[in-house]
C-alpha positions, 0 to 999 in steps of 0.5 A: 519082542522085548520092550519096557514101559517104565525103565531099563530092564534086562531080560535073562534066561541063564540056562540058555545064555539069553540076555536082551535089554528092554528099553522104554520106547524101543522094541528088541527081538531075541531068538533062541532054540532051547535044547532041553525040556524043563522049567527054566528061570527068567529074571531081570538082570538090570536093577530097575527099582524097589521091585527088581528082585520080584521080577521073575518068571518061568519058561516051560519047554516041552519036547525039546 
């Protein structure tokens, strides 16, 4: 499930072509099946304020 508590965001995992809006007051669900193991970038693709460029995370996939 993807949601936002403040402003619009866009959840993105580029290596798996995953894009999903995160909108305040709404819950969205995204499904994907990783086809490779490794470490992958997660980022926000919707400009959401001064800390937008720090909104990054990592996805770790084991045994895909």
